C-alpha positions in Angstrom: -10.3 -20.1 20.6 -8.4 -21.5 23.7 -5.6 -22.8 21.4 -5.3 -19.4 19.7 -5.1 -17.5 23.0 -2.5 -19.9 24.3 -0.4 -19.6 21.2 -0.8 -15.9 21.0 0.1 -15.4 24.6 3.1 -17.6 24.2 4.3 -15.7 21.1 3.7 -12.3 22.6 5.3 -13.5 25.9 8.4 -14.7 24.1 8.7 -11.3 22.3 8.3 -9.5 25.7 10.9 -11.8 27.3 13.4 -11.2 24.5 12.9 -7.5 24.7 13.2 -7.4 28.5 16.4 -9.4 28.4 17.8 -7.1 25.7 16.9 -4.1 27.8 18.6 -5.6 30.8 21.7 -6.5 28.8 22.0 -2.9 27.5 21.7 -1.5 31.0 18.5 0.5 30.2 14.9 0.3 31.3 12.2 -0.1 28.7 10.3 2.8 30.3 13.2 5.0 31.3 13.3 8.7 30.4 16.4 8.1 28.3 14.4 6.1 25.8 12.3 9.1 24.9 14.6 9.7 21.9 13.6 7.5 19.0 16.2 5.4 17.3 16.8 7.4 14.2 16.9 10.7 16.0 20.2 12.7 16.1 22.3 9.8 17.5 21.1 7.1 15.1 23.3 6.6 12.1 21.7 7.0 8.7 18.4 8.2 10.0 16.8 11.7 9.7 17.7 13.4 12.9 14.7 15.6 12.9 12.1 13.1 11.7 10.4 13.3 15.1 10.5 17.2 15.0 9.0 17.5 11.6 5.7 16.1 12.9 4.2 17.3 16.2 3.8 14.4 18.6 1.1 14.3 21.3 2.2 12.4 24.4 -0.6 10.7 26.2 -0.6 8.3 29.1 2.7 6.3 29.2 3.4 6.8 25.5 6.3 9.0 24.5 7.9 10.2 21.3 9.8 6.9 20.8 6.5 5.0 20.8 4.8 7.4 18.4 7.8 7.3 16.1 7.8 3.5 15.6 4.2 2.6 16.4 2.1 5.8 15.9 -1.7 5.9 16.4 -3.4 5.1 13.2 -6.7 6.1 11.4 -6.7 3.3 8.8 -9.0 1.2 11.0 -10.9 4.1 12.6 -11.7 7.7 11.8 -10.1 8.7 15.1 -6.4 8.0 16.0 -6.1 4.7 17.8 -3.3 2.5 18.9 -3.0 -0.9 17.1 -4.1 -2.6 20.2 -7.4 -0.7 20.1 -8.3 -1.9 16.6 -9.9 -5.4 16.4 -8.2 -6.2 13.0 -4.7 -6.7 11.7 -2.9 -3.3 11.2 0.7 -2.5 10.3 2.4 0.8 10.1 5.5 1.5 8.0 6.9 4.5 9.9 9.4 7.1 8.8 12.1 5.3 10.8 11.8 2.2 8.7 11.3 4.1 5.4 14.7 5.8 6.0 16.6 2.8 7.2 15.5 0.6 4.2 15.9 3.5 1.8 12.3 3.2 0.5 11.6 5.5 -2.5 8.1 4.4 -3.7 4.9 2.9 -2.3 6.0 -0.4 -3.9 9.0 -0.5 -1.6 7.0 0.1 1.5 4.4 -2.5 0.6 7.0 -5.1 -0.2 8.2 -4.6 3.4 4.7 -4.8 5.0 3.9 -8.2 6.6 1.5 -10.3 4.7 1.5 -8.1 1.5 2.4 -9.4 -2.0 3.3 -6.8 -4.7 2.2 -8.0 -8.2 3.1 -6.3 -11.4 0.1 -5.7 -13.7 2.5 -4.1 -16.3 5.8 -2.3 -16.3 4.4 0.5 -14.1 1.2 -0.4 -12.5 1.0 -2.8 -9.5 -1.7 -4.6 -7.4 -1.1 -5.3 -3.8 -2.6 -8.6 -2.3 -3.4 -9.4 1.2 -4.7 -12.8 2.4 -5.0 -13.8 -1.3 -7.2 -10.9 -2.2 -6.4 -7.6 -3.9 -6.3 -4.3 -2.0 -8.2 -1.7 -4.0 -9.1 0.8 -1.2 -6.9 3.9 -0.9 -7.0 6.7 1.6 -5.1 10.0 1.7 -5.0 11.3 5.3 -8.0 9.0 6.0 -10.1 10.2 3.0 -11.2 7.4 0.7 -10.2 7.6 -3.0 -11.5 5.7 -6.0 -8.3 6.0 -8.1 -5.7 3.4 -8.0 -2.6 5.1 -6.6 -0.5 2.1 -7.7 -0.8 3.4 -11.3 2.3 5.4 -10.5 3.6 3.8 -7.3 3.8 7.3 -5.8 7.1 8.6 -4.4 7.2 8.5 -0.6 8.8 12.0 -0.2 5.6 13.7 0.7 4.4 11.0 3.2 5.2 10.6 6.8 4.1 7.0 7.0 2.1 4.2 5.4 -0.7 2.5 7.3 -2.0 -0.9 6.1 -5.2 -2.7 7.2 -5.5 -6.4 6.2 -8.9 -7.8 5.6 -12.2 -6.2 4.5 -12.5 -2.4 5.2 -16.0 -1.6 3.8 -17.3 0.0 7.0 -15.5 3.4 6.9 -13.9 3.4 3.5 -16.8 3.3 1.1 -17.5 0.0 -0.5 -13.8 -0.9 0.2 -12.0 -4.0 -0.8 -11.7 -7.5 0.6 -7.9 -7.5 0.8 -7.7 -4.4 3.0 -6.8 -0.7 2.8 -3.8 1.5 2.5 -3.7 5.0 4.2 -1.0 7.4 3.0 -0.4 10.0 5.7 1.0 13.3 4.4 3.8 15.1 6.1 2.6 18.1 8.2 4.1 21.5 9.0 6.3 21.3 12.1 6.1 23.5 15.2 9.8 24.4 15.1 12.0 25.2 12.1 13.6 22.1 10.6 15.5 21.4 7.3 16.5 18.1 5.9 18.5 17.2 2.8 19.2 13.8 1.3 21.5 12.7 -1.6 21.9 9.1 -2.8 23.6 7.3 -5.5 24.3 3.7 -6.4 24.4 0.9 -9.0 22.2 0.9 -12.1 22.9 4.7 -12.4 20.5 5.3 -9.5 20.8 8.8 -8.2 18.5 11.3 -6.5 17.8 13.6 -3.7 15.3 15.3 -1.5 14.9 18.7 0.3 12.4 19.0 3.1 12.0 22.3 4.9 9.3 23.5 7.3 8.5 25.6 10.3 6.6 28.6 11.6 6.0 31.5 9.2 4.9 34.2 11.6 6.3 35.2 15.0 3.3 33.8 16.9 3.7 30.4 15.3 0.0 30.3 14.3 0.9 29.9 10.6 3.3 27.1 9.6 4.4 25.6 6.3 6.4 22.8 4.8 7.8 22.2 1.3 9.3 18.9 0.0 11.0 18.4 -3.3 12.6 15.2 -4.7 13.9 13.7 -7.8 15.3 10.3 -8.9 16.9 9.0 -12.1 17.7 5.3 -12.5 18.4 2.6 -15.1 16.2 -0.5 -14.8 17.2 -4.2 -15.0 16.9 -4.5 -18.8 19.4 -2.7 -21.1 18.3 0.7 -22.4 15.4 0.9 -19.9 15.1 3.8 -17.3 12.8 5.6 -14.9 12.7 9.3 -14.0 10.7 10.7 -11.0 10.0 14.3 -9.8 7.9 15.5 -6.9 7.0 18.8 -5.4 4.8 19.1 -2.3 3.7 21.9 0.0 1.4 22.4 2.9 0.2 25.3 5.1 -1.4 25.2 8.6 -3.2 28.1 10.2 -4.4 28.1 13.8 -7.3 30.6 13.7 -8.0 30.0 17.4 -6.8 27.5 20.0 -9.7 25.2 18.8 -9.8 25.9 15.1 -7.2 24.8 12.6 -7.1 24.9 8.8 -4.7 22.8 6.8 -4.3 23.1 3.0 -1.7 21.7 0.5 -1.0 20.5 -3.0 1.5 18.3 -4.8 2.6 17.6 -8.3 4.6 14.5 -9.5 5.8 13.2 -12.8 7.1 9.7 -13.7 8.5 8.8 -17.1 9.6 5.3 -17.8 10.8 3.1 -20.6 10.4 -0.6 -19.8 9.2 -4.0 -20.9 5.4 -3.4 -20.7 4.4 -7.0 -20.3 7.4 -8.4 -18.6 9.5 -11.3 -19.8 7.6 -13.8 -22.0 7.5 -17.4 -21.1 7.6 -20.5 -23.3 4.6 -22.5 -24.5 5.7 -25.5 -22.4 5.2 -23.4 -19.2 8.8 -22.7 -18.5 10.8 -19.5 -18.3 13.2 -18.3 -21.0 16.8 -18.8 -20.1 18.0 -15.3 -20.9 20.1 -12.8 -19.0 18.1 -10.4 -16.8 19.6 -7.5 -18.8 18.0 -8.6 -22.0 15.5 -6.0 -23.3 12.5 -7.4 -25.3 10.4 -4.5 -26.5 10.2 -1.6 -28.9 13.0 1.1 -28.7 10.3 3.8 -28.7 8.5 2.6 -25.6 7.6 5.6 -23.4 5.1 5.8 -20.6 4.5 9.0 -18.7 2.3 9.7 -15.7 1.4 13.1 -14.1 -0.3 13.3 -10.8 -1.8 16.4 -9.1 -3.3 16.6 -5.6 -4.9 19.4 -3.6 -6.5 19.2 -0.2 -8.1 21.2 2.6 -8.9 20.2 6.1 -10.8 22.1 8.8 -10.5 20.8 12.3 -12.7 22.2 15.1 -12.5 21.2 18.8 -15.9 21.4 20.4 -17.2 21.3 24.0 -17.0 18.3 26.3 -14.2 16.6 24.3 -15.9 16.4 21.0 -14.2 17.2 17.7 -15.4 17.9 14.1 -13.5 17.6 10.9 -14.4 18.6 7.4 -11.9 17.5 4.7 -11.7 17.9 0.9 -9.3 16.0 -1.4 -8.7 16.3 -5.2 -6.7 13.8 -7.1 -6.0 14.2 -10.8 -3.9 12.0 -13.0 -2.8 12.1 -16.7 -1.3 9.0 -18.3 0.2 8.6 -21.8 1.1 5.1 -22.9 3.1 4.2 -26.0 4.7 0.7 -26.3 5.3 -2.3 -28.4 5.8 -5.7 -26.8 6.4 -9.4 -27.5 3.8 -11.3 -25.5 4.1 -14.9 -24.5 3.9 -17.7 -24.5 6.7 -18.1 -27.0 6.2 -21.2 -29.2 8.9 -23.7 -28.3 9.2 -25.0 -31.8 9.0 -21.9 -34.0 10.3 -19.3 -31.4 7.5 -17.0 -32.3 5.4 -14.9 -30.0 2.5 -12.5 -30.2 3.5 -9.0 -31.2 1.3 -6.0 -30.4 1.5 -2.2 -30.2 -0.5 0.2 -27.9 -1.1 3.9 -27.7 -3.6 5.4 -25.3 -4.2 8.5 -23.1 -6.1 8.6 -19.9 -7.4 11.4 -17.6 -8.8 10.7 -14.2 -10.2 13.4 -12.0 -11.6 12.8 -8.6 -13.1 14.9 -5.7 -13.8 13.6 -2.3 -15.4 15.2 0.8 -15.4 13.6 4.2 -17.2 15.0 7.4 -16.8 13.4 10.7 -17.9 14.2 14.3 -16.5 12.3 17.2 -16.5 12.4 21.0 -17.3 10.8 24.4 -20.7 9.9 25.6 -21.4 9.2 29.3 -24.1 6.5 29.7 -24.9 4.0 32.5 -22.0 5.3 34.5 -19.4 4.6 31.9 -17.7 6.7 29.1 -18.1 5.5 25.5 -16.8 6.9 22.2 -19.1 7.8 19.3 -18.2 8.6 15.7 -20.6 9.8 13.1 -19.8 10.8 9.5 -20.6 11.1 5.9 -18.5 11.2 2.7 -18.9 11.7 -1.0 -16.7 10.8 -4.0 -17.0 11.8 -7.6 -14.7 10.4 -10.4 -14.5 11.3 -14.1 -12.4 8.8 -16.0 -11.7 9.2 -19.7 -9.8 6.8 -21.8 -8.8 7.3 -25.5 -7.2 4.4 -27.4 -5.5 4.9 -30.8 -5.5 2.0 -33.2 -3.4 1.0 -36.3 -6.3 0.0 -38.5 -9.9 -1.2 -38.5 -8.9 -4.8 -39.3 -5.9 -4.9 -37.0 -6.3 -2.3 -34.2 -3.2 -3.3 -32.2 -0.9 -3.9 -35.1 -0.8 -7.5 -33.9 1.2 -10.2 -35.6 3.2 -13.3 -34.9 7.0 -12.9 -35.0 10.3 -14.0 -33.4 11.3 -13.0 -29.9 13.8 -10.4 -31.1 11.6 -8.7 -33.7 12.1 -5.2 -35.0 9.5 -2.7 -33.9 9.0 0.1 -36.4 6.8 2.7 -34.7 3.3 2.7 -36.3 1.4 5.8 -37.2 -1.6 4.9 -35.1 -3.9 6.7 -37.6 -6.7 4.1 -37.6 -10.0 4.3 -35.6 -10.2 5.7 -32.1 -12.1 4.5 -29.0 -13.0 7.3 -26.6 -15.1 6.5 -23.5 -15.9 8.4 -20.3 -17.0 6.8 -17.1 -18.6 8.9 -14.4 -18.9 7.4 -10.9 -20.5 8.8 -7.8 -20.5 7.3 -4.3 -21.8 8.7 -1.1 -22.6 7.3 2.3 -23.3 7.8 6.0 -21.6 5.8 8.8 -21.5 5.5 12.5 -19.2 3.8 15.0 -19.6 3.2 18.7 -16.9 2.0 21.1 -18.9 0.8 24.0 -17.2 0.3 27.3 -18.9 -2.8 28.8 -16.4 -3.0 31.6 -13.0 -1.7 32.4 -11.2 -4.4 30.4 -14.0 -5.1 27.8 -14.9 -2.9 24.8 -17.6 -3.6 22.2 -17.1 -2.0 18.8 -20.2 -1.7 16.6 -20.6 0.1 13.3 -22.5 0.3 10.1 -22.4 2.2 6.8 -25.2 2.9 4.3 -23.9 3.5 0.8 -25.2 4.8 -2.5 -23.4 4.4 -5.8 -24.0 5.0 -9.5 -21.8 4.7 -12.6 -22.4 5.7 -16.2 -20.3 4.7 -19.3 -20.6 7.1 -22.2 -18.8 6.3 -25.4 -18.0 9.2 -27.8 -20.4 8.5 -30.8 -17.8 9.8 -33.2 -15.1 7.5 -31.8 -16.8 4.2 -30.7 -14.8 1.6 -32.5 -16.1 -1.3 -30.4 -19.8 -0.2 -30.6 -20.3 0.0 -26.9 -23.7 1.2 -25.8 -24.4 3.8 -23.1 -24.6 2.0 -19.7 -25.8 3.0 -16.3 -25.7 1.1 -13.0 -26.6 2.0 -9.5 -26.9 0.7 -5.9 -29.0 2.4 -3.3 -28.8 2.2 0.5 -26.6 -0.8 0.8 -25.7 -1.4 4.5 -22.3 -2.7 5.5 -22.1 -3.9 9.2 -19.1 -4.2 11.5 -18.6 -5.7 14.9 -15.6 -6.3 17.2 -14.9 -7.2 20.8 -11.7 -6.4 22.6 -10.7 -7.7 26.1 -7.7 -6.3 27.9 -6.1 -9.1 29.8 -3.6 -6.8 31.5 -1.4 -3.8 30.7 0.4 -5.8 28.0 -2.1 -8.1 26.3 -5.5 -7.9 24.6 -7.5 -10.5 22.8 -10.1 -9.6 20.2 -12.7 -11.0 17.8 -14.2 -9.2 14.8 -16.7 -9.6 11.9 -16.3 -7.4 8.8 -18.1 -7.5 5.5 -17.6 -6.3 2.0 -19.9 -5.2 -0.8 -18.6 -3.6 -4.0 -20.4 -2.9 -7.3 -18.5 -4.1 -10.4 -18.2 -2.4 -13.8 -17.3 -5.6 -15.7 -19.8 -7.1 -18.3 -20.2 -10.6 -19.6 -20.4 -11.6 -23.2 -24.1 -10.9 -23.3 -23.7 -7.3 -22.1 -25.0 -8.0 -18.6 -23.3 -6.3 -15.7 -21.8 -8.7 -13.2 -23.3 -9.0 -9.8 -21.6 -7.0 -7.0 -18.7 -8.6 -5.2 -19.6 -9.7 -1.7 -17.7 -11.2 1.2 -17.2 -11.5 4.9 -14.3 -12.1 7.3 -14.1 -13.6 10.8 -10.9 -12.8 12.7 -9.7 -13.6 16.2 -6.3 -12.7 17.7 -4.1 -11.4 20.5 -2.1 -8.2 20.5 0.8 -7.2 22.8 2.1 -3.8 23.7 5.3 -3.2 25.7 7.5 -0.4 27.0 4.7 2.2 26.7 3.9 1.3 23.1 7.4 1.1 21.8 7.1 -2.6 20.9 3.9 -4.2 19.5 3.2 -7.8 18.7 0.2 -9.6 17.2 -1.1 -13.0 16.3 -4.3 -13.4 14.2 -6.3 -16.3 12.9 -8.8 -15.4 10.0 -11.2 -16.8 7.5 -12.2 -14.6 4.5 -14.8 -15.6 1.9 -16.0 -13.8 -1.2 -18.3 -14.4 -4.2 -18.6 -13.0 -7.7 -15.1 -11.6 -8.2 -14.8 -10.6 -11.9 -12.2 -12.5 -13.9 -11.4 -12.5 -17.7 -13.7 -14.9 -19.6 -11.3 -17.6 -20.8 -13.6 -18.4 -23.8 -12.9 -15.0 -25.2 -9.3 -14.1 -24.3 -8.3 -10.4 -24.8 -11.9 -9.3 -25.8 -12.8 -7.6 -22.6 -15.5 -10.0 -21.4 -15.7 -11.2 -17.8 -17.3 -13.9 -15.8 -18.0 -14.1 -12.0 -15.5 -16.4 -10.3 -18.0 -17.9 -7.8 -17.1 -18.4 -4.2 -13.5 -18.4 -3.0 -12.1 -18.6 0.5 -8.8 -17.8 2.3 -7.9 -18.8 5.8 -4.6 -18.5 7.6 -2.5 -17.1 10.4 -0.5 -13.9 10.7 2.0 -12.8 13.3 3.9 -9.5 13.5 6.4 -7.6 15.7 7.2 -3.9 15.3 9.1 -1.3 17.3 11.9 -1.1 19.8 13.4 -4.1 21.6 15.8 -1.7 23.3 16.6 2.0 23.0 19.1 1.2 20.3 17.5 -1.9 18.7 14.4 -1.8 16.4 12.7 -4.6 14.6 9.9 -4.8 12.0 8.6 -8.0 10.6 6.0 -10.8 10.4 5.1 -14.2 9.1 1.9 -15.1 7.2 0.4 -18.5 6.3 -2.3 -18.3 3.6 -4.4 -21.2 2.3 -6.8 -20.3 -0.6 -9.2 -22.3 -2.7 -12.4 -22.0 -4.8 -15.5 -23.4 -3.2 -18.0 -23.1 -6.0 -17.9 -25.8 -8.7 -19.7 -23.4 -11.1 -16.3 -22.0 -12.1 -14.9 -25.5 -12.7 -12.1 -24.7 -10.3 -13.5 -26.3 -7.1 -10.6 -26.9 -4.7 -8.0 -25.1 -6.8 -6.0 -22.2 -5.2 -7.7 -19.1 -6.6 -4.9 -16.7 -6.1 -1.5 -18.4 -6.4 0.1 -15.0 -6.6 -0.1 -15.0 -2.8 2.4 -17.5 -1.5 1.4 -20.0 1.2 4.3 -18.9 3.4 5.6 -15.4 3.6 8.2 -14.1 6.1 9.6 -10.6 6.2 12.0 -9.1 8.7 14.0 -5.9 9.1 16.1 -5.0 12.1 18.6 -2.2 12.9 21.0 -2.0 15.9 22.9 1.0 17.3 26.3 -0.2 18.5 27.3 0.6 22.1 30.2 2.4 23.7 32.9 3.9 21.4 31.2 2.3 18.4 27.9 4.2 19.1 28.2 6.3 15.9 27.8 3.1 13.9 24.6 1.1 13.3 24.1 -2.2 11.5 20.9 -3.4 9.9 19.7 -6.4 8.0 16.6 -8.0 6.6 15.2 -10.9 4.7 12.2 -11.7 2.4 11.3 -15.4 2.3 8.5 -16.7 0.1 7.3 -20.1 -1.0 6.4 -20.5 -4.6 4.0 -18.5 -6.8 2.3 -19.5 -10.0 -0.3 -18.9 -12.7 -2.5 -21.4 -14.4 -4.7 -21.2 -17.5 -6.6 -24.5 -17.0 -4.1 -26.5 -19.1 -0.7 -25.9 -17.5 1.0 -23.9 -14.8 3.9 -21.4 -14.9 5.7 -21.6 -11.6 8.4 -19.8 -9.6 9.7 -21.8 -6.8 10.4 -20.5 -3.3 13.1 -17.9 -2.9 14.8 -15.8 -0.2 16.7 -12.5 -0.4 18.9 -10.8 2.1 19.5 -7.0 2.6 22.2 -5.3 4.7 22.8 -1.8 6.0 25.7 0.0 7.6 25.1 3.5 9.0 27.5 6.1 10.5 26.6 9.3 12.3 29.3 11.7 11.1 28.2 14.7 13.2 25.1 15.7 15.0 23.7 17.0 11.7 25.3 14.7 9.1 24.9 10.9 8.7 25.7 8.4 6.0 24.5 4.9 5.2 25.2 2.1 2.8 22.4 -0.3 1.8 22.8 -3.5 -0.2 19.6 -5.2 -1.4 19.5 -8.8 -2.6 23.0 -9.4 -1.2 23.5 -12.8 -2.8 22.0 -11.6 -6.2 19.2 -14.2 -6.1 17.7 -14.7 -9.6 13.9 -15.0 -9.4 10.6 -13.8 -10.7 8.7 -12.0 -7.9 5.5 -11.5 -10.0 3.8 -13.8 -12.5 1.1 -11.9 -14.4 -0.1 -14.9 -16.4 1.1 -18.1 -18.0 2.6 -16.0 -20.7 4.8 -13.6 -18.8 6.5 -12.7 -15.5 8.6 -9.9 -14.0 12.1 -10.2 -12.5 12.8 -9.5 -8.9 15.3 -6.8 -8.1 18.9 -7.8 -8.7 21.7 -7.0 -6.3 22.0 -3.2 -5.8 24.1 -0.9 -3.7 23.1 2.5 -2.5 25.0 5.2 -0.6 23.0 7.8 1.2 24.1 11.1 2.7 21.7 13.0 5.0 21.9 16.4 6.7 19.4 17.9 9.2 19.1 21.0 11.3 
């Protein structure tokens, strides 16, 4: 612990010293009134001049709009807004400032920039995010837990103000949660004053799109406000003849019934249509990559995958007496997916050049409703003021999947053929599999922030959860002969504890214990449901906060252990059977820095060291890294600087992504991508007070690499060099 505190204080102190020197060299004070304008406001090239106007900002203590723009209070680690320093876990926020500077379009873009996060492709559209070697499967919309995987469509960021990321188990407030962490997507809100923003962009790979964002008061009293966002994007992908098309429409209304009562409602609709290589680029049977140009398309000409997403929400916020607050929120999320593709799957036989050919057609509908009620406020006890949060939530999901097959004896039209095989589109007039899964989860939770002394806060919490799930095959379309299945968990308690000590106005040290318990819906070859996944994490760290919250730093040391994670049974590949993976552990170090070094200089980044291994010999993998998709070393950095003097209209930015190797193993051999690094650049120019332009170049040196290895049979290319020109207007 002493070593950790020393190292943390040293790292944070170095960041503070660097920032202070930079402030002095620019002739400004880190807490001056002049710094109240966030970089990226009207004077910042390439940024949305009204981004801080579009969302009301509450100024408390010595925090100002600049602090809330780059390091806003979050709810991903708490049901009430807290600064990162007040949360005894590792938290990162991708603010609007960074989203615009790096020209992020989808959630995948934001997560690739988040420290410690690895983005892995499950197929051509769907992704899984990993933190500390474990998957992140907990999603929140404005703090409300969801059970759907939002990565199914990597949602467009046009409707979101920011992305909040919690690393490590989150089961206390977010249902059963996930061991890797949680992602909270914060929707844009209606602004107090009229504001309009427009954006157009275009670049290489026929990438073009735009966004219109308008909001403000609707009545003269300002008690009714609204906001509408619309966006579109069309682009060619890396492989020849592949493409992606995105559309989004989002709207929200806010009504102040009284000074203490506010109602917020809204809805969105998005569509994504994509033609791509479903399984990525196949590898060779000798565990090496194919030596083909990145533009080579390996797939059927009729591949077409479409995703529709609809959301609706309502939130009632009521201020009560003595500083208490009540909130009741409802969220609906509905998705429709249509998948049609043919693919060549690896490994490709080195001698014959043949691979496994297969065709797929399926439809999926997923409807979910969530309700969350929370009551929070201060409690005076033993001469001190404490904070108490009590709540309950409920989730219901109805998932239906329909698979269409070619024939009873060959459902996936599977065959063996050469790499560049012709793919006539099959009729898919064989048998059908139609299954519906109904899942319910509800729970009650409580959290207390106990002030033991002026600098010492004890955080205690617990959640009791109930869960049930039923699988019902359609008796007239049950090709695999699956029986009706029902599983349930009652009254499972998930504890949480943390301790925070404020050393001074700049530094805090903390320690926390978090746990995870999640029922699984996978079955073994004997038809038995796998045991629930369980895990726990111990974390200690130090956090720094400077210039009234404009700059945050952190250093964390953690150990995370889980048991019973479901994995495909290698004895029956492709047949849908699973086995429990036994006990696995990850331990490592994370350090981050986010915010303003000076009024004109921002930085977002972090370094992560992750060591993972199996601990249970029952899986025959004792001592082997269990999740090699998470690199041992991962470094991310983005910075943007507003030039001084006569060059003030210009800003320059740059970033890098540095990763050690990733790999996949099947027990016989390993497919490996070595370490790689990419560099991004940006040049911005403020044309007028309302107009700005920017040029972004990603992967400047056109590094060829695979950034995701799905299995020993396939991998997905990293983004090649791309150039994007963006024009923004605001008023």
